[in-house]
C-alpha positions as CSV (number, residue, x, y, z in Angstrom):
1,X,171.1,-122.3,86.7
2,X,168.7,-124.7,87.6
3,X,167.6,-125.7,84.1
4,X,164.3,-127.9,85.2
5,X,163.6,-124.0,86.9
6,X,163.7,-122.3,84.3
7,X,161.8,-124.2,81.8
8,X,159.0,-124.0,84.5
9,X,159.2,-120.9,84.7
10,X,159.4,-119.8,80.5
11,X,156.1,-122.3,80.4
12,X,154.3,-119.7,82.3
13,X,155.1,-117.3,79.6
14,X,156.7,-114.2,78.3
15,X,154.8,-111.6,80.2
16,X,155.1,-113.2,84.1
17,X,158.9,-113.1,83.2
18,X,158.9,-109.6,82.2
19,X,156.9,-109.0,85.3
20,X,159.7,-111.0,87.5
21,X,163.0,-109.2,85.9
22,X,162.5,-106.5,88.6
23,X,162.6,-108.7,91.4
24,X,165.6,-110.3,93.6
25,X,165.3,-114.0,92.7
26,X,166.6,-117.0,94.8
27,X,167.6,-118.3,91.5
28,X,167.3,-115.6,88.8
29,X,166.1,-116.9,85.1
30,X,168.6,-114.6,83.4
31,X,170.9,-111.9,84.7
32,X,169.3,-108.6,83.7
33,X,171.7,-105.6,82.1
34,X,168.9,-102.7,81.8
35,X,165.1,-102.3,81.9
36,X,163.0,-100.3,80.1
37,X,165.3,-97.8,78.3
38,X,165.4,-96.7,74.9
39,X,168.0,-97.7,72.6
40,X,168.7,-95.8,68.9
41,X,167.1,-97.7,66.3
42,X,169.8,-98.5,64.2
43,X,171.6,-100.3,67.2
44,X,169.1,-102.9,67.0
45,X,169.4,-105.7,64.5
46,X,166.7,-108.7,64.1
47,X,167.5,-112.2,64.9
48,X,168.1,-114.6,61.6
49,X,166.6,-117.3,64.4
50,X,163.2,-115.7,65.1
51,X,160.7,-118.7,63.9
52,X,158.6,-115.6,62.5
53,X,159.1,-114.8,58.8
54,X,156.0,-113.5,57.4
55,X,154.5,-110.3,58.4
56,X,151.7,-108.8,57.0
57,X,151.7,-105.4,55.7
58,X,147.9,-104.3,56.3
59,X,149.2,-105.4,59.8
60,X,152.3,-103.3,59.9
61,X,150.5,-100.2,58.6
62,X,148.0,-100.6,61.1
63,X,151.1,-100.5,63.7
64,X,152.7,-98.1,62.0
65,X,149.7,-95.7,62.4
66,X,149.2,-96.6,65.8
67,X,153.0,-95.8,67.0
68,X,153.0,-92.6,65.2
69,X,149.7,-91.6,67.2
70,X,150.2,-93.2,70.4
71,X,154.4,-94.7,70.5
72,X,155.2,-97.8,71.4
73,X,153.5,-98.9,74.4
74,X,155.2,-102.1,74.8
75,X,159.0,-102.5,74.9
76,X,160.8,-104.8,72.8
77,X,163.1,-107.2,74.3
78,X,166.8,-107.5,72.9
79,X,170.0,-108.9,74.5
80,X,173.6,-107.7,73.5
81,X,174.8,-108.5,70.2
82,X,178.0,-110.5,70.2
83,X,179.5,-109.1,67.2
84,X,179.1,-105.4,67.6
85,X,179.7,-103.7,71.4
86,X,176.4,-101.1,72.0
87,X,174.1,-102.7,69.7
88,X,171.8,-105.6,70.7
89,X,169.8,-108.4,69.1
90,X,166.1,-108.9,69.1
91,X,164.8,-111.4,71.1
92,X,160.8,-110.4,70.9
93,X,159.2,-107.3,69.0
94,X,160.5,-107.6,65.7
95,X,156.7,-106.4,64.4
96,X,157.1,-103.3,66.2
97,X,160.2,-102.3,65.5
98,X,159.8,-103.1,61.9
99,X,156.7,-100.4,62.5
100,X,159.3,-98.5,64.5
101,X,161.2,-97.5,61.5
102,X,158.6,-97.3,59.5
103,X,157.3,-94.5,61.4
104,X,160.9,-92.8,61.5
105,X,161.5,-93.2,65.3
106,X,165.2,-92.4,66.3
107,X,164.9,-94.7,69.3
108,X,162.6,-97.5,71.2
109,X,161.9,-98.5,74.3
110,X,163.7,-101.8,75.3
111,X,163.9,-104.6,78.0
112,X,167.7,-106.0,77.7
113,X,168.1,-109.3,78.9
114,X,171.7,-111.7,79.2
115,X,170.5,-114.9,77.5
116,X,171.9,-117.8,75.4
117,X,170.9,-118.8,72.1
118,X,168.5,-121.6,73.7
119,X,166.4,-119.1,76.1
120,X,166.5,-116.3,73.0
121,X,164.4,-118.7,71.0
122,X,162.3,-120.1,73.4
123,X,161.5,-116.6,74.2
124,X,160.9,-115.9,70.6
125,X,158.6,-119.0,70.5
126,X,156.5,-118.2,73.4
127,X,155.7,-114.0,72.4
128,X,154.6,-115.3,69.0
129,X,152.6,-118.7,69.9
130,X,150.9,-116.7,72.7
131,X,150.4,-113.8,70.2
132,X,149.5,-116.1,67.1
133,X,151.7,-114.8,65.4
134,X,153.2,-117.7,63.6
135,X,151.6,-119.7,61.2
136,X,151.9,-123.3,61.8
137,X,154.8,-124.3,59.5
138,X,156.9,-121.0,61.3
139,X,155.7,-122.7,64.2
140,X,156.7,-126.4,63.8
141,X,160.3,-125.1,62.6
142,X,160.9,-123.3,65.8
143,X,160.2,-126.5,67.5
144,X,162.2,-128.2,65.2
145,X,165.3,-126.2,65.9
146,X,165.0,-126.4,69.7
147,X,165.2,-130.3,68.8
148,X,167.8,-130.0,66.8
149,X,170.5,-127.6,68.3
150,X,169.4,-128.3,72.0
151,X,168.5,-131.5,72.2
152,X,164.5,-130.5,73.4
153,X,162.0,-134.0,73.8
154,X,158.4,-133.0,72.7
155,X,157.9,-133.1,76.3
156,X,160.1,-130.8,76.8
157,X,158.5,-128.3,74.5
158,X,155.2,-128.8,76.1
159,X,156.0,-127.9,79.3
160,X,158.2,-125.2,78.0
161,X,155.7,-123.7,75.6
162,X,152.7,-124.0,77.5
163,X,151.1,-126.8,75.1
164,X,149.8,-130.3,75.2
165,X,152.0,-132.8,73.5
166,X,149.5,-133.5,71.0
167,X,149.5,-130.1,70.0
168,X,153.3,-130.3,69.5
169,X,153.7,-133.4,68.2
170,X,150.7,-132.7,65.4
171,X,152.6,-129.3,64.5
172,X,155.6,-131.1,63.9
173,X,154.2,-133.8,61.9
174,X,153.1,-130.5,59.3
175,X,157.0,-130.4,58.8
176,X,156.5,-134.0,57.0
177,X,154.6,-132.5,54.3
178,X,155.8,-131.5,50.6
179,X,157.0,-127.7,50.0
180,X,153.8,-126.9,48.0
181,X,151.4,-128.1,50.7
182,X,153.4,-126.4,53.3
183,X,153.4,-122.7,51.6
184,X,149.2,-123.6,51.7
185,X,149.4,-123.6,55.0
186,X,151.4,-120.7,55.3
187,X,149.2,-118.5,53.2
188,X,146.4,-119.6,54.8
189,X,144.5,-121.3,52.2
190,X,145.0,-124.8,53.8
191,X,144.3,-124.9,57.6
192,X,146.4,-126.8,59.5
193,X,143.3,-129.5,60.5
194,X,143.0,-129.7,56.6
195,X,146.5,-130.6,56.1
196,X,147.4,-133.2,59.2
197,X,144.6,-135.4,57.1
198,X,147.6,-135.5,54.4
199,X,150.9,-136.3,55.9
200,X,150.4,-140.3,55.2
201,X,148.6,-139.9,51.8
202,X,150.1,-140.9,48.9
203,X,150.0,-137.5,46.6
204,X,149.0,-134.8,49.2
205,X,149.6,-131.8,47.0
206,X,146.7,-133.3,44.3
207,X,144.4,-134.1,47.3
208,X,145.3,-130.4,49.1
209,X,143.8,-129.0,45.5
210,X,140.9,-130.7,45.9
211,X,140.4,-130.3,49.8
212,X,140.7,-126.1,48.9
213,X,138.4,-126.5,45.4
214,X,135.6,-128.3,46.9
215,X,135.6,-126.7,50.2
216,X,135.4,-130.0,52.0
217,X,135.4,-130.0,55.7
218,X,138.2,-131.4,57.8
219,X,136.4,-135.0,58.1
220,X,135.9,-135.0,54.5
221,X,139.2,-134.5,54.0
222,X,140.3,-137.8,56.0
223,X,137.7,-139.6,54.0
224,X,139.3,-138.8,50.8
225,X,142.6,-138.7,51.8
226,X,141.7,-142.6,53.3
227,X,140.5,-143.3,49.8
228,X,143.2,-141.9,47.9
229,X,141.3,-138.8,46.1
230,X,138.4,-141.2,45.7
231,X,134.9,-140.2,46.8
232,X,134.2,-141.3,49.8
233,X,131.1,-143.4,51.1
234,X,130.6,-141.2,54.2
235,X,130.5,-137.9,52.0
236,X,128.3,-139.9,49.8
237,X,126.2,-141.1,52.5
238,X,126.5,-137.5,54.6
239,X,125.2,-135.7,51.0
240,X,122.8,-138.3,50.1
241,X,120.9,-138.7,53.0
242,X,121.9,-137.7,57.0
243,X,118.5,-138.9,58.3
244,X,119.4,-142.0,61.1
245,X,117.4,-144.7,62.6
246,X,116.0,-144.2,66.2
247,X,118.2,-146.6,67.7
248,X,120.9,-145.4,66.2
249,X,120.5,-141.6,67.5
250,X,119.7,-143.1,70.4
251,X,123.6,-144.9,70.6
252,X,125.3,-141.6,69.7
253,X,123.4,-139.8,72.5
254,X,124.4,-142.2,74.8
255,X,128.2,-142.5,73.9
256,X,128.1,-138.1,73.8
257,X,126.7,-138.2,77.2
258,X,129.5,-140.9,78.6
259,X,132.1,-139.0,76.8
260,X,131.5,-135.5,77.1
261,X,132.2,-135.2,73.8
262,X,130.1,-135.7,70.4
263,X,130.4,-139.1,68.9
264,X,128.8,-140.6,65.6
265,X,127.8,-143.7,64.2
266,X,127.7,-144.3,60.8
267,X,126.3,-147.7,59.2
268,X,128.1,-148.4,55.5
269,X,128.0,-151.2,53.2
270,X,130.4,-153.4,54.9
271,X,130.5,-152.4,58.7
272,X,130.8,-148.9,59.7
273,X,132.4,-146.1,62.1
274,X,132.0,-144.8,65.5
275,X,133.7,-141.4,65.3
276,X,134.8,-139.1,68.4
277,X,134.8,-135.4,67.4
278,X,136.8,-133.1,69.6
279,X,137.3,-129.3,69.7
280,X,140.3,-128.7,71.2
281,X,143.7,-130.6,71.6
282,X,142.9,-131.4,75.0
283,X,139.9,-133.3,74.3
284,X,142.1,-135.0,72.2
285,X,144.6,-135.6,74.6
286,X,142.2,-137.2,77.0
287,X,140.7,-139.3,74.4
288,X,144.3,-140.5,73.7
289,X,145.1,-141.2,77.5
290,X,141.9,-143.1,78.0
291,X,142.5,-145.1,75.4
292,X,146.2,-145.8,76.1
293,X,144.9,-146.6,79.7
294,X,142.1,-148.7,78.9
295,X,140.1,-146.5,81.2
296,X,136.5,-147.2,81.5
297,X,134.4,-144.7,80.3
298,X,130.9,-144.6,81.9
299,X,131.0,-148.6,82.4
300,X,131.6,-149.4,79.1
301,X,135.1,-151.3,78.7
């Protein structure tokens, strides 16, 4: 199998793969044992390598109620078990499988695929990422597993998962945080954006608690981390007086128009700063590429 072709196709997502499985390929992604059949639910086991670890109780209950009324609309994806003949291991759809057990189903619809550990892990990550089912720490651990066990680069991951390289890099960086902070990300009390500001901080745990307690924005969290937990002049200036003179506002408008992203100019006691505000990781990629390649921005060097 051509590995580059496999990665390109995987990057198109799980839905595209499932749609291709009933068509003859010049170079098939993976042999298919069977399509859309029913298998006894006790013959299916969870994949211990699945990056998803948490399943919200309310979500499982709602899905169980839906299955009781309508059945399972989308089959789960499995592969033959290497331990027991006639048994299978989940690749994607563990939440549906768990809910089906709660609903008391005897069998579940499956798509069976003959794939190795690497492809199984890729598919599990792709399905969960596309459904936004993974929290940032689970996502990062899944990426790290592919790097450690299958020698992926960040560029490979970006292509396979269908995300930007900066997204992959930023997600992996979260794994550098201490366990208590990672737990805050996992339970949703601290966003990934807030957490990234703490990666190089001296005491990320204490700063994380302060961010949550005071309801700080990402910008304020960044300033707090840079100042080692002391009140930031940027925060004080914003709280005390958000007004700017006409020349500063005109400069901000000019830079915003040139960049296509909001630019703020802040005058502090000793110098100041210019900040480019992005709303998507793609915009961040664009900023990095412009800085790296020294592309002129509308006549500005």
